[in-house]
MDAnalysis code that builds the backbone (N, CA, C; Angstrom):
import MDAnalysis as mda
import numpy as np

u = mda.Universe.empty(609, n_residues=203, atom_resindex=np.repeat(np.arange(203), 3), trajectory=True)
u.add_TopologyAttr("name", ["N", "CA", "C"] * 203)
u.add_TopologyAttr("resid", np.arange(1, 204))
u.add_TopologyAttr("resname", ["MET", "GLN", "ASP", "PRO", "GLU", "SER", "ALA", "ILE", "GLU", "VAL", "LEU", "LYS", "ASN", "LYS", "ASP", "ALA", "GLN", "LEU", "MET", "PRO", "TYR", "LEU", "SER", "ASN", "ILE", "GLN", "ILE", "THR", "ASN", "ARG", "GLU", "GLN", "GLN", "LYS", "ASN", "TYR", "GLU", "ASP", "VAL", "LEU", "ILE", "ASP", "ALA", "ARG", "GLN", "SER", "ILE", "GLN", "ARG", "ALA", "GLU", "ALA", "THR", "ARG", "LYS", "GLU", "LEU", "VAL", "GLU", "PRO", "LEU", "ARG", "LEU", "THR", "GLU", "GLN", "ARG", "ILE", "ASN", "SER", "MET", "PHE", "LYS", "GLN", "TYR", "THR", "ALA", "PRO", "LEU", "VAL", "GLU", "GLY", "CYS", "ASN", "SER", "ILE", "ILE", "LYS", "VAL", "LEU", "ASN", "HIS", "TRP", "ARG", "LYS", "GLU", "GLN", "SER", "ASP", "ILE", "SER", "GLU", "ALA", "LYS", "LEU", "LEU", "THR", "GLU", "ALA", "GLU", "GLU", "TYR", "TRP", "LYS", "ARG", "VAL", "GLN", "GLU", "ALA", "LYS", "GLU", "THR", "GLY", "GLU", "VAL", "VAL", "PRO", "LEU", "PRO", "GLU", "LEU", "ASN", "SER", "SER", "PRO", "PRO", "PRO", "LYS", "THR", "SER", "HIS", "ALA", "ASN", "MET", "GLY", "MET", "VAL", "SER", "TYR", "ARG", "GLU", "VAL", "PHE", "GLU", "ILE", "GLN", "ILE", "VAL", "ASP", "PRO", "LEU", "LEU", "VAL", "PRO", "ARG", "ASP", "LEU", "CYS", "ASP", "PRO", "VAL", "LEU", "SER", "LYS", "ILE", "ARG", "LYS", "ARG", "ALA", "GLU", "SER", "GLY", "ILE", "VAL", "ASP", "ILE", "PRO", "GLY", "VAL", "ILE", "VAL", "THR", "LYS", "LYS", "PHE", "VAL", "PRO", "TYR", "THR", "ARG", "LEU", "TYR", "LYS"])
u.atoms.positions = np.array([
    [-55.179, -20.025, -61.837],
    [-55.552, -18.751, -62.468],
    [-56.892, -18.350, -61.896],
    [-56.287, -17.029, -62.011],
    [-57.321, -16.296, -61.050],
    [-58.519, -16.635, -61.706],
    [-60.037, -15.863, -60.813],
    [-61.182, -16.179, -62.144],
    [-61.504, -14.840, -62.164],
    [-62.114, -14.258, -62.887],
    [-62.272, -13.039, -63.428],
    [-63.019, -11.831, -62.313],
    [-63.918, -12.606, -61.523],
    [-64.738, -11.832, -60.153],
    [-63.605, -11.040, -59.219],
    [-62.159, -12.430, -59.330],
    [-61.955, -12.078, -57.846],
    [-60.785, -10.810, -58.651],
    [-60.352, -11.012, -60.258],
    [-59.632, -10.066, -59.917],
    [-60.078, -8.457, -60.218],
    [-61.483, -8.958, -60.754],
    [-61.396, -7.561, -60.477],
    [-61.795, -6.691, -59.248],
    [-62.265, -7.082, -58.270],
    [-62.442, -7.224, -56.808],
    [-61.000, -6.767, -56.286],
    [-60.073, -7.135, -56.512],
    [-58.653, -6.845, -56.358],
    [-58.448, -5.531, -56.912],
    [-58.725, -4.964, -58.178],
    [-58.128, -3.883, -59.126],
    [-59.543, -3.297, -58.452],
    [-60.809, -2.437, -57.669],
    [-61.201, -1.868, -57.488],
    [-61.250, -1.029, -56.067],
    [-60.031, -2.846, -55.176],
    [-59.653, -2.085, -54.249],
    [-58.659, -1.592, -54.228],
    [-57.676, -1.602, -54.596],
    [-56.371, -0.822, -55.369],
    [-56.753, 0.521, -56.067],
    [-58.489, 0.467, -56.423],
    [-58.529, 1.861, -57.236],
    [-59.896, 2.515, -56.507],
    [-60.075, 2.334, -54.802],
    [-60.941, 2.186, -54.097],
    [-60.517, 4.121, -53.885],
    [-59.915, 4.156, -53.845],
    [-59.337, 5.774, -53.207],
    [-59.477, 6.748, -54.574],
    [-59.049, 6.219, -55.901],
    [-58.756, 7.044, -56.800],
    [-61.046, 7.390, -57.255],
    [-61.169, 6.587, -57.147],
    [-62.848, 6.271, -57.379],
    [-63.601, 7.599, -57.545],
    [-63.357, 8.259, -56.250],
    [-64.631, 9.202, -55.652],
    [-64.154, 10.681, -56.619],
    [-62.381, 10.652, -56.812],
    [-61.981, 11.623, -58.044],
    [-62.661, 11.757, -59.553],
    [-62.602, 10.781, -59.689],
    [-63.957, 10.653, -60.825],
    [-65.458, 11.184, -61.696],
    [-65.919, 12.294, -60.856],
    [-66.570, 12.795, -61.387],
    [-66.943, 14.405, -60.455],
    [-67.781, 14.868, -60.645],
    [-68.116, 16.384, -60.341],
    [-66.129, 16.925, -60.081],
    [-65.938, 16.944, -61.514],
    [-64.372, 17.459, -61.255],
    [-64.794, 19.555, -61.650],
    [-64.008, 19.768, -60.590],
    [-63.958, 21.246, -61.010],
    [-62.263, 22.089, -60.584],
    [-62.130, 22.563, -61.598],
    [-60.646, 22.818, -61.472],
    [-61.000, 24.660, -61.599],
    [-59.831, 24.790, -60.328],
    [-60.497, 26.818, -60.404],
    [-58.928, 27.280, -59.734],
    [-58.193, 26.734, -59.658],
    [-57.074, 27.044, -59.677],
    [-55.515, 26.017, -59.797],
    [-54.284, 26.722, -60.105],
    [-53.424, 25.882, -60.275],
    [-52.924, 24.351, -59.292],
    [-53.669, 24.524, -58.053],
    [-53.537, 23.207, -57.417],
    [-53.910, 22.621, -57.815],
    [-55.491, 22.550, -58.146],
    [-56.368, 21.430, -58.426],
    [-55.803, 20.982, -59.836],
    [-55.599, 21.516, -60.504],
    [-55.305, 21.794, -62.119],
    [-53.752, 20.381, -61.852],
    [-53.288, 20.407, -60.482],
    [-51.642, 19.717, -61.172],
    [-52.799, 18.289, -59.818],
    [-53.261, 18.626, -58.925],
    [-54.237, 17.441, -58.845],
    [-54.802, 16.325, -59.830],
    [-55.565, 17.222, -60.613],
    [-56.407, 16.294, -61.260],
    [-55.245, 15.848, -62.208],
    [-54.163, 16.491, -62.453],
    [-52.919, 15.933, -63.924],
    [-52.508, 14.346, -63.298],
    [-52.473, 14.431, -61.958],
    [-52.214, 13.692, -60.477],
    [-52.972, 12.136, -60.685],
    [-54.770, 12.593, -60.894],
    [-55.372, 11.645, -60.828],
    [-55.761, 11.434, -61.977],
    [-55.315, 11.542, -63.096],
    [-55.176, 11.425, -64.644],
    [-54.239, 10.488, -65.144],
    [-53.314, 10.778, -64.278],
    [-52.246, 10.162, -64.499],
    [-52.184, 8.306, -63.440],
    [-52.909, 8.516, -62.495],
    [-53.781, 7.746, -61.872],
    [-54.137, 6.432, -62.774],
    [-55.443, 7.116, -62.805],
    [-56.600, 6.266, -63.756],
    [-55.914, 6.215, -64.653],
    [-55.292, 6.258, -65.507],
    [-54.360, 5.600, -66.780],
    [-53.839, 4.089, -66.209],
    [-53.012, 4.700, -65.671],
    [-52.381, 3.386, -64.945],
    [-53.151, 2.409, -64.203],
    [-54.452, 2.940, -64.032],
    [-55.170, 1.763, -62.943],
    [-55.835, 1.242, -64.466],
    [-56.314, 2.016, -65.788],
    [-56.932, 1.474, -67.090],
    [-55.563, 0.474, -67.281],
    [-53.792, 0.246, -67.491],
    [-52.909, -0.384, -68.357],
    [-52.736, -1.684, -67.055],
    [-53.772, -1.403, -66.167],
    [-53.549, -2.617, -65.069],
    [-54.688, -3.277, -65.357],
    [-55.096, -2.797, -65.174],
    [-56.820, -4.006, -65.823],
    [-57.066, -4.415, -67.455],
    [-56.214, -3.792, -68.154],
    [-55.886, -4.273, -69.306],
    [-54.797, -5.304, -69.603],
    [-54.224, -5.213, -68.737],
    [-52.674, -6.155, -68.276],
    [-53.986, -7.926, -67.936],
    [-54.673, -7.246, -66.428],
    [-54.984, -8.222, -66.246],
    [-55.920, -8.635, -67.114],
    [-56.545, -8.574, -67.938],
    [-57.857, -9.234, -68.674],
    [-57.005, -9.732, -69.661],
    [-56.244, -9.487, -70.407],
    [-54.876, -10.088, -71.079],
    [-54.530, -11.339, -70.689],
    [-54.402, -11.508, -69.561],
    [-53.881, -12.209, -68.775],
    [-54.579, -13.275, -68.498],
    [-55.938, -13.322, -68.362],
    [-57.346, -14.460, -67.381],
    [-57.444, -14.814, -69.595],
    [-57.884, -14.227, -70.380],
    [-57.664, -14.554, -72.013],
    [-56.594, -15.185, -72.433],
    [-55.806, -14.934, -72.254],
    [-54.535, -15.523, -72.780],
    [-54.668, -17.154, -73.180],
    [-55.140, -18.003, -71.925],
    [-54.952, -19.309, -71.832],
    [-56.418, -19.832, -73.148],
    [-57.567, -18.373, -72.693],
    [-58.563, -19.235, -73.723],
    [-58.503, -18.687, -75.080],
    [-57.259, -17.731, -75.827],
    [-57.160, -17.458, -76.863],
    [-56.976, -18.255, -77.230],
    [-55.602, -19.242, -76.513],
    [-54.299, -20.256, -76.956],
    [-55.245, -21.550, -76.919],
    [-56.653, -21.773, -76.555],
    [-57.151, -23.069, -76.380],
    [-58.167, -23.218, -77.522],
    [-58.415, -21.751, -78.250],
    [-59.230, -21.712, -79.204],
    [-58.998, -21.958, -80.331],
    [-57.441, -20.926, -80.800],
    [-56.936, -21.469, -81.918],
    [-56.699, -23.597, -81.624],
    [-56.155, -23.167, -80.378],
    [-55.718, -25.124, -80.749],
    [-56.995, -25.398, -81.037],
    [-58.414, -25.634, -80.250],
    [-59.343, -25.966, -81.122],
    [-60.021, -25.474, -82.745],
    [-59.659, -24.752, -82.729],
    [-60.191, -24.106, -84.234],
    [-58.772, -25.246, -85.464],
    [-57.567, -25.421, -84.563],
    [-56.009, -25.897, -86.249],
    [-56.869, -27.594, -85.627],
    [-57.454, -27.943, -84.732],
    [-57.901, -29.671, -85.019],
    [-59.395, -29.585, -85.988],
    [-59.845, -28.876, -85.603],
    [-61.214, -29.246, -86.722],
    [-61.014, -28.518, -87.746],
    [-60.118, -27.674, -87.871],
    [-59.022, -27.174, -89.626],
    [-58.758, -28.709, -89.903],
    [-58.043, -28.893, -89.150],
    [-56.861, -30.223, -90.182],
    [-58.315, -31.532, -90.266],
    [-58.567, -31.546, -89.415],
    [-60.502, -32.380, -89.283],
    [-61.187, -32.767, -90.472],
    [-61.477, -30.762, -91.048],
    [-62.572, -31.320, -91.710],
    [-62.078, -30.535, -92.701],
    [-60.173, -30.204, -93.167],
    [-59.869, -30.168, -94.915],
    [-60.345, -31.114, -95.654],
    [-59.856, -32.405, -95.145],
    [-60.217, -33.488, -96.449],
    [-60.836, -33.846, -96.942],
    [-62.672, -33.752, -95.356],
    [-63.589, -33.243, -96.045],
    [-64.112, -32.341, -96.674],
    [-63.674, -31.197, -96.872],
    [-63.983, -29.791, -97.650],
    [-63.055, -30.664, -99.314],
    [-61.801, -31.236, -98.794],
    [-61.334, -31.428, -100.111],
    [-62.266, -32.622, -101.343],
    [-62.320, -32.792, -100.431],
    [-63.095, -34.407, -100.412],
    [-64.544, -33.656, -101.220],
    [-65.563, -32.763, -100.583],
    [-66.403, -32.349, -101.591],
    [-66.089, -31.642, -102.631],
    [-64.998, -30.859, -102.823],
    [-64.504, -30.478, -103.475],
    [-64.522, -31.035, -104.949],
    [-63.802, -32.393, -104.586],
    [-63.595, -33.290, -106.143],
    [-64.513, -33.706, -106.310],
    [-65.370, -34.003, -105.925],
    [-66.656, -34.650, -105.712],
    [-68.062, -33.324, -106.568],
    [-68.000, -31.947, -106.540],
    [-67.823, -31.289, -106.848],
    [-67.955, -31.239, -108.270],
    [-66.771, -31.345, -108.552],
    [-66.181, -31.553, -110.186],
    [-65.983, -32.196, -110.158],
    [-66.031, -33.642, -110.611],
    [-66.905, -34.213, -110.840],
    [-68.369, -34.412, -111.770],
    [-69.026, -34.029, -110.687],
    [-70.356, -33.714, -111.062],
    [-70.274, -33.191, -112.003],
    [-70.100, -32.044, -111.645],
    [-69.620, -30.733, -112.726],
    [-69.563, -31.202, -114.497],
    [-68.607, -32.179, -114.246],
    [-67.888, -33.272, -115.579],
    [-68.800, -33.755, -116.009],
    [-69.700, -34.222, -115.493],
    [-70.767, -35.655, -115.384],
    [-71.701, -35.102, -116.163],
    [-72.439, -33.977, -115.739],
    [-73.266, -33.150, -116.624],
    [-73.249, -32.392, -117.453],
    [-72.654, -31.949, -117.640],
    [-71.856, -31.152, -118.376],
    [-71.574, -33.009, -119.701],
    [-71.513, -33.750, -119.968],
    [-71.508, -34.640, -120.826],
    [-72.484, -35.140, -120.870],
    [-73.140, -35.186, -119.626],
    [-74.996, -35.592, -120.275],
    [-75.729, -34.333, -121.093],
    [-75.340, -33.039, -120.608],
    [-75.517, -32.476, -121.258],
    [-75.220, -31.764, -122.619],
    [-73.826, -31.800, -122.791],
    [-73.428, -32.100, -123.907],
    [-74.031, -33.804, -125.251],
    [-74.349, -34.709, -124.586],
    [-74.932, -35.637, -125.293],
    [-76.423, -35.644, -125.536],
    [-77.149, -34.822, -124.224],
    [-78.712, -34.457, -124.212],
    [-78.440, -33.802, -125.937],
    [-77.892, -32.418, -125.576],
    [-77.543, -31.207, -126.910],
    [-77.822, -32.703, -128.252],
    [-76.867, -32.392, -128.452],
    [-76.446, -33.338, -129.575],
    [-77.985, -34.774, -129.752],
    [-78.627, -35.245, -129.217],
    [-79.398, -35.436, -129.241],
    [-80.333, -34.840, -130.124],
    [-80.510, -34.112, -129.351],
    [-81.625, -32.998, -129.577],
    [-81.871, -32.251, -131.349],
    [-80.377, -32.189, -131.616],
    [-80.021, -31.277, -133.095],
    [-80.171, -32.466, -134.155],
    [-79.676, -34.037, -133.679],
    [-80.070, -34.672, -134.503],
    [-81.664, -34.923, -134.692],
    [-82.568, -35.214, -133.743],
    [-83.740, -34.806, -133.758],
    [-84.193, -33.864, -134.664],
    [-83.970, -32.969, -134.467],
    [-84.442, -31.301, -135.239],
    [-83.477, -31.354, -136.583],
    [-82.688, -31.720, -136.985],
    [-82.515, -32.509, -137.913],
    [-83.256, -33.374, -139.226],
    [-83.545, -34.524, -138.404],
    [-84.801, -35.050, -138.843],
    [-85.480, -34.658, -138.788],
    [-85.769, -33.872, -138.247],
    [-87.737, -33.599, -138.580],
    [-87.706, -32.595, -139.158],
    [-86.633, -31.915, -139.377],
    [-87.177, -30.316, -140.365],
    [-86.803, -31.306, -142.126],
    [-86.135, -32.619, -142.135],
    [-85.580, -32.691, -143.177],
    [-87.094, -33.794, -143.891],
    [-87.167, -34.229, -142.375],
    [-89.191, -34.622, -142.923],
    [-90.197, -33.451, -143.706],
    [-90.031, -33.033, -142.983],
    [-90.972, -31.833, -143.205],
    [-90.144, -30.758, -144.641],
    [-89.513, -31.246, -145.117],
    [-88.915, -30.387, -146.752],
    [-89.547, -31.740, -147.551],
    [-88.913, -32.712, -146.438],
    [-89.723, -34.239, -147.854],
    [-91.281, -33.982, -148.284],
    [-91.819, -33.969, -147.410],
    [-92.941, -33.513, -146.703],
    [-94.313, -32.415, -147.882],
    [-93.483, -31.135, -147.681],
    [-94.054, -30.103, -148.605],
    [-94.154, -30.660, -150.562],
    [-93.215, -31.877, -150.491],
    [-93.852, -31.678, -151.937],
    [-94.740, -33.225, -152.250],
    [-94.909, -33.598, -151.030],
    [-96.086, -34.719, -151.306],
    [-97.527, -34.411, -150.728],
    [-97.003, -32.743, -149.893],
    [-98.370, -32.702, -148.759],
    [-98.388, -33.508, -147.616],
    [-97.326, -34.074, -147.142],
    [-98.068, -34.917, -146.013],
    [-97.969, -33.788, -144.852],
    [-98.932, -33.986, -144.003],
    [-98.159, -33.581, -142.572],
    [-97.414, -34.316, -141.361],
    [-96.795, -33.536, -140.982],
    [-95.836, -34.085, -140.070],
    [-95.895, -33.822, -138.842],
    [-96.504, -34.592, -137.753],
    [-96.589, -34.563, -136.765],
    [-95.725, -34.056, -136.187],
    [-95.212, -33.336, -134.555],
    [-94.081, -32.994, -133.874],
    [-93.267, -34.169, -133.000],
    [-92.330, -34.207, -133.864],
    [-92.318, -35.975, -132.548],
    [-91.558, -35.258, -131.258],
    [-92.774, -36.562, -130.541],
    [-91.899, -36.893, -129.219],
    [-90.684, -36.910, -128.788],
    [-89.849, -36.096, -128.317],
    [-88.832, -35.479, -127.861],
    [-87.576, -37.010, -126.884],
    [-86.828, -37.650, -127.467],
    [-86.369, -38.334, -126.332],
    [-85.667, -38.367, -126.236],
    [-84.585, -36.957, -126.057],
    [-83.689, -36.604, -125.007],
    [-84.199, -35.447, -124.453],
    [-83.529, -35.429, -123.183],
    [-83.824, -34.193, -122.438],
    [-82.579, -33.883, -121.407],
    [-82.641, -32.367, -120.613],
    [-81.235, -32.433, -120.038],
    [-81.152, -32.535, -118.464],
    [-80.325, -33.407, -118.521],
    [-80.180, -33.291, -116.716],
    [-81.136, -32.687, -115.683],
    [-81.776, -33.712, -114.989],
    [-82.388, -32.857, -113.694],
    [-82.106, -32.094, -112.958],
    [-82.609, -30.692, -112.841],
    [-81.898, -29.871, -112.261],
    [-82.022, -30.389, -110.911],
    [-82.548, -31.085, -110.301],
    [-83.097, -31.986, -109.042],
    [-82.907, -33.340, -108.746],
    [-81.481, -33.680, -108.087],
    [-81.769, -35.067, -107.955],
    [-82.099, -35.941, -106.514],
    [-82.509, -37.109, -106.671],
    [-82.628, -38.014, -105.635],
    [-81.620, -38.487, -105.564],
    [-80.690, -38.660, -104.179],
    [-80.189, -39.439, -103.865],
    [-80.668, -41.037, -103.252],
    [-79.806, -41.656, -102.457],
    [-80.228, -42.264, -101.566],
    [-80.527, -41.599, -100.385],
    [-80.152, -40.776, -100.203],
    [-79.933, -40.070, -98.615],
    [-80.945, -38.917, -98.723],
    [-81.047, -38.048, -99.993],
    [-81.746, -36.937, -99.544],
    [-82.089, -36.977, -101.283],
    [-82.142, -34.901, -101.256],
    [-82.179, -34.562, -102.577],
    [-81.008, -33.296, -103.095],
    [-80.644, -33.233, -103.930],
    [-79.620, -32.129, -104.541],
    [-79.601, -31.499, -105.707],
    [-80.144, -30.439, -105.544],
    [-80.076, -29.717, -106.236],
    [-79.174, -28.842, -106.876],
    [-79.220, -28.354, -108.419],
    [-78.299, -27.911, -108.744],
    [-78.349, -26.525, -109.490],
    [-77.859, -25.673, -108.792],
    [-77.356, -24.529, -109.164],
    [-77.058, -23.877, -110.608],
    [-77.608, -23.208, -111.848],
    [-76.727, -22.938, -113.076],
    [-75.721, -21.809, -112.263],
    [-74.958, -21.302, -112.471],
    [-73.736, -20.410, -112.523],
    [-72.492, -20.074, -113.366],
    [-72.495, -18.967, -113.512],
    [-71.659, -18.354, -114.632],
    [-70.297, -17.823, -113.938],
    [-69.133, -18.760, -114.574],
    [-67.722, -17.776, -114.004],
    [-67.661, -16.907, -115.178],
    [-66.763, -15.920, -115.187],
    [-66.451, -14.850, -115.504],
    [-65.496, -14.274, -115.521],
    [-64.433, -14.462, -116.861],
    [-63.234, -13.952, -116.495],
    [-63.032, -13.376, -117.844],
    [-62.529, -11.510, -117.542],
    [-62.036, -10.628, -118.680],
    [-60.678, -11.228, -119.080],
    [-60.929, -11.660, -120.621],
    [-59.522, -11.638, -120.882],
    [-58.678, -10.631, -121.183],
    [-59.815, -9.580, -122.161],
    [-59.233, -8.433, -122.960],
    [-60.391, -7.366, -122.876],
    [-60.100, -6.094, -121.835],
    [-60.704, -5.172, -121.434],
    [-61.590, -4.445, -122.487],
    [-60.296, -4.269, -123.429],
    [-60.975, -3.451, -124.923],
    [-61.620, -4.632, -125.990],
    [-61.516, -5.522, -126.131],
    [-62.794, -6.167, -127.108],
    [-64.560, -6.450, -126.541],
    [-64.295, -5.854, -124.960],
    [-65.654, -6.318, -124.402],
    [-66.176, -5.180, -124.876],
    [-67.825, -5.921, -125.701],
    [-68.805, -4.887, -126.174],
    [-69.147, -3.402, -125.548],
    [-69.141, -2.076, -126.517],
    [-69.869, -1.293, -125.417],
    [-70.243, -1.009, -124.675],
    [-72.133, -1.430, -124.199],
    [-72.869, -2.288, -123.718],
    [-72.340, -2.412, -122.234],
    [-71.199, -3.148, -122.069],
    [-70.710, -3.828, -120.939],
    [-69.422, -3.489, -120.933],
    [-69.208, -2.169, -121.019],
    [-68.141, -1.387, -120.575],
    [-68.055, -1.587, -119.147],
    [-67.405, -0.788, -118.497],
    [-66.048, -0.629, -117.502],
    [-65.141, -1.552, -117.567],
    [-65.300, -2.806, -118.183],
    [-66.337, -3.749, -118.300],
    [-67.445, -4.119, -116.705],
    [-68.847, -4.336, -116.782],
    [-69.177, -4.446, -115.644],
    [-69.387, -6.316, -115.262],
    [-69.171, -6.183, -114.090],
    [-69.296, -8.138, -114.125],
    [-70.450, -8.783, -114.489],
    [-71.278, -7.740, -113.676],
    [-72.401, -7.981, -113.061],
    [-73.333, -7.791, -114.312],
    [-73.082, -6.696, -115.246],
    [-73.221, -7.147, -116.664],
    [-73.302, -8.194, -117.355],
    [-72.356, -8.658, -117.917],
    [-72.010, -9.633, -118.342],
    [-72.421, -11.055, -117.883],
    [-72.513, -11.155, -116.499],
    [-72.703, -12.408, -116.463],
    [-74.502, -12.586, -115.942],
    [-74.796, -10.995, -116.413],
    [-76.658, -11.073, -116.551],
    [-76.580, -11.923, -118.524],
    [-75.721, -11.248, -118.966],
    [-76.279, -11.271, -120.390],
    [-75.905, -13.045, -120.890],
    [-74.450, -13.177, -119.360],
    [-74.380, -15.305, -119.434],
    [-75.747, -16.192, -119.659],
    [-76.256, -15.034, -118.580],
    [-77.791, -15.388, -117.859],
    [-78.666, -15.671, -118.836],
    [-79.047, -14.699, -119.446],
    [-79.536, -15.041, -120.333],
    [-79.689, -15.988, -121.977],
    [-78.198, -16.441, -121.967],
    [-78.140, -17.782, -122.571],
    [-76.915, -17.250, -124.090],
    [-75.832, -16.240, -123.841],
    [-75.812, -15.364, -124.454],
    [-74.364, -15.820, -123.724],
    [-73.166, -16.364, -124.672],
    [-72.552, -17.004, -123.496],
    [-70.857, -16.653, -124.373],
    [-71.041, -16.247, -125.774],
    [-69.844, -16.021, -126.558],
    [-69.517, -14.429, -126.266],
    [-69.188, -14.227, -125.848],
    [-69.032, -12.965, -125.206],
    [-67.456, -12.351, -125.572],
    [-67.286, -11.143, -126.634],
    [-65.518, -10.830, -126.972],
    [-65.009, -10.300, -125.923],
    [-63.467, -10.846, -125.342],
    [-62.505, -10.425, -124.664],
    [-62.683, -11.420, -123.554],
    [-64.344, -12.059, -123.253],
    [-64.895, -12.801, -122.389],
    [-64.710, -14.359, -122.198],
    [-63.676, -15.014, -121.435],
    [-64.328, -16.216, -121.066],
    [-65.494, -16.580, -120.083],
    [-66.515, -17.660, -120.855],
    [-67.842, -17.488, -119.337],
    [-68.062, -18.970, -119.354],
    [-67.281, -19.638, -118.304],
    [-67.530, -21.019, -117.992],
    [-68.634, -21.513, -116.965],
    [-69.643, -22.138, -117.944],
    [-71.161, -23.095, -116.764],
    [-70.402, -23.867, -116.085],
    [-71.155, -23.072, -114.646],
    [-70.779, -23.959, -113.555],
    [-72.084, -25.247, -112.882],
    [-72.150, -26.015, -111.999],
    [-73.684, -26.084, -111.474],
    [-72.821, -26.383, -110.100],
    [-73.760, -25.387, -108.765],
    [-73.427, -25.560, -107.597],
    [-74.696, -26.147, -107.354],
    [-73.937, -27.404, -106.097],
    [-74.896, -28.789, -105.305],
    [-75.464, -28.024, -104.001],
    [-76.713, -28.459, -104.342],
    [-77.172, -27.920, -102.885],
    [-78.031, -28.886, -102.581],
    [-77.250, -29.461, -101.024],
    [-77.770, -30.444, -100.319],
    [-78.812, -30.597, -99.643],
    [-80.075, -31.857, -99.830],
    [-81.404, -31.755, -98.211],
    [-81.406, -32.680, -97.718],
    [-80.892, -33.350, -96.505],
    [-80.548, -34.653, -96.406],
    [-82.526, -34.700, -96.071],
    [-82.853, -36.057, -96.668],
    [-83.881, -36.713, -95.976],
    [-84.364, -36.648, -95.085],
    [-85.545, -36.338, -94.084],
    [-86.026, -36.193, -92.788],
    [-85.985, -38.326, -92.363],
])
């Protein structure tokens, strides 16, 4: 295959007589008009010739790029699929742990409230209990590095007519902001909380 520099030189040699006519253009009579129309035709043919040469030179590179991209896509596909599967299972695990933690906190709160009500009759002072439950940490220390979990909300509008007026259009950004404030029970909307893991390798 010809190298680009040599190809340009060949094109320059072919267009050597044409180039001087492409500057200081003046038309004062019909004959000059015809001459420059010929120059225009010749110049456009030169452009087409150059474009064809460029495509000829680039085509093997394009095919090589496509082949390399395809090879790497095939290689990374199971990695991407595996990562997505792990993220899905991690989200399920974190939700389970979060639900367990919330249930324990609710139980502890109910027990504390019951003791407070009983203490009103006796005058006993009930100290605040030490909470034995806590939600899963936002950052987890694995063996190879750290994984931070960012809370995100997926918004699905199932019935726009039921969406509250202050969220009307409805606007996804407003709905997401409300969900992030802790209000996830929104009429006409399904809000799904997920955690996006961000990984950082230990140095």
